[in-house]
C-alpha positions in Angstrom: -72.9 21.1 -52.0 -69.6 19.7 -53.2 -68.2 19.4 -49.7 -71.2 17.5 -48.4 -70.9 15.1 -51.4 -67.2 14.7 -50.7 -67.9 14.0 -47.1 -70.6 11.4 -48.0 -68.2 9.7 -50.5 -65.4 9.6 -47.9 -67.7 8.2 -45.2 -69.0 5.5 -47.5 -65.5 4.6 -48.6 -64.4 4.4 -45.0 -67.5 2.2 -44.1 -66.8 -0.2 -47.0 -63.1 -0.5 -45.9 -64.2 -1.2 -42.3 -66.6 -3.9 -43.5 -63.9 -5.5 -45.6 -61.6 -5.5 -42.7 -64.2 -7.0 -40.4 -64.8 -9.8 -42.9 -61.1 -10.5 -43.1 -60.9 -10.5 -39.3 -63.9 -12.9 -39.1 -62.1 -15.3 -41.5 -59.0 -15.3 -39.3 -60.9 -15.6 -36.0 -63.3 -18.4 -37.0 -60.7 -21.3 -36.8 -59.3 -19.9 -33.6 -62.8 -19.8 -32.0 -63.5 -23.3 -33.1 -60.2 -24.5 -31.7 -61.0 -22.8 -28.4 -64.4 -24.3 -28.3 -63.1 -27.8 -28.9 -60.5 -27.4 -26.1 -63.2 -26.1 -23.6 -65.3 -29.3 -23.9 -62.6 -31.3 -22.1 -63.5 -31.7 -18.5 -61.3 -34.0 -16.4 -63.0 -36.2 -13.8 -62.4 -33.8 -10.9 -64.5 -36.0 -8.5 -61.8 -38.6 -8.5 -59.3 -36.1 -7.1 -61.4 -35.8 -3.9 -62.5 -39.5 -3.5 -61.6 -41.1 -0.2 -59.9 -44.5 0.0 -62.5 -47.1 0.4 -62.9 -49.2 3.5 -61.9 -52.4 1.7 -58.6 -50.9 0.5 -55.4 -52.9 1.0 -53.3 -49.8 1.8 -52.2 -49.5 5.4 -53.1 -46.5 7.5 -50.3 -44.4 9.0 -50.4 -44.4 12.8 -49.6 -41.1 14.5 -47.2 -41.6 17.5 
């Protein structure tokens, strides 16, 4: 009987410690996750990278010889 109570007490103590550590980790990770989310919202205008020169452009074409 004493051994089962000791096992219960040890398990509950371990569980409480694990929960406290998770709360601490959550407090550390929250600002990092918010920073990561704010950086992920930036999307460059990738369509401009592939846009062809318009027909009315003043730039000259290179002629292959």
